[in-house]
C-alpha positions in Angstrom: 9.7 -50.9 -19.7 8.9 -51.2 -23.4 7.9 -48.3 -25.6 4.5 -49.9 -25.9 4.0 -49.9 -22.1 5.1 -46.3 -22.0 2.7 -45.4 -24.8 -0.3 -47.3 -23.5 0.2 -47.5 -19.7 -1.0 -45.0 -17.1 0.0 -41.4 -17.2 2.1 -41.6 -14.0 4.3 -44.2 -15.6 4.7 -42.0 -18.7 5.8 -39.1 -16.6 8.2 -41.3 -14.6 9.7 -42.3 -18.0 10.1 -38.6 -18.8 11.8 -37.9 -15.5 14.2 -40.8 -16.0 15.1 -39.6 -19.5 15.6 -35.9 -18.6 17.4 -36.6 -15.3 14.9 -35.0 -12.9 11.8 -33.0 -12.4 10.0 -31.2 -15.2 7.0 -29.0 -15.9 4.8 -29.1 -18.9 5.1 -26.2 -21.4 2.4 -27.8 -23.4 0.6 -30.8 -21.9 -0.9 -32.8 -24.8 -4.1 -34.7 -24.6 -3.4 -38.2 -23.4 -3.5 -40.2 -26.6 -0.9 -42.6 -27.9 0.1 -40.4 -30.9 0.8 -37.4 -28.5 2.8 -39.6 -26.2 4.8 -40.8 -29.2 5.5 -37.1 -30.2 6.6 -36.3 -26.7 8.9 -39.3 -26.6 10.5 -38.5 -29.9 11.0 -34.9 -29.0 12.7 -35.7 -25.8 15.0 -38.3 -27.3 15.8 -36.0 -30.3 16.6 -33.1 -27.9 18.9 -35.3 -25.8 20.7 -36.5 -29.0 21.1 -33.0 -30.3 22.6 -31.8 -27.0 25.3 -34.5 -26.6 23.3 -36.8 -24.4 22.0 -34.1 -22.0 18.5 -32.7 -21.8 18.9 -28.9 -21.6 17.2 -26.9 -18.7 15.2 -24.9 -21.3 13.7 -28.2 -22.5 12.0 -28.9 -25.7 8.6 -28.1 -27.2 6.8 -29.9 -24.5 8.7 -29.7 -21.2 11.4 -27.8 -19.3 13.4 -28.9 -16.3 12.5 -27.7 -12.8 15.1 -26.6 -10.4 15.2 -27.7 -6.8 14.9 -24.9 -4.3 16.5 -25.5 -0.9 
């Protein structure tokens, strides 16, 4: 999927991209309005956070999201 498809496609595909990048489920800390500029900001934040943490998205997340834990 291209960046343009992620930025302009439906919200479910955008959230699927997020789950793929962070390696699992997440919850929104701040769910932005669904506009292209906000999606771009979320994407950049996630990719920057992964880069700054040696390729791993930390459980505490970034400005927008945090990881969820699975309860058995």
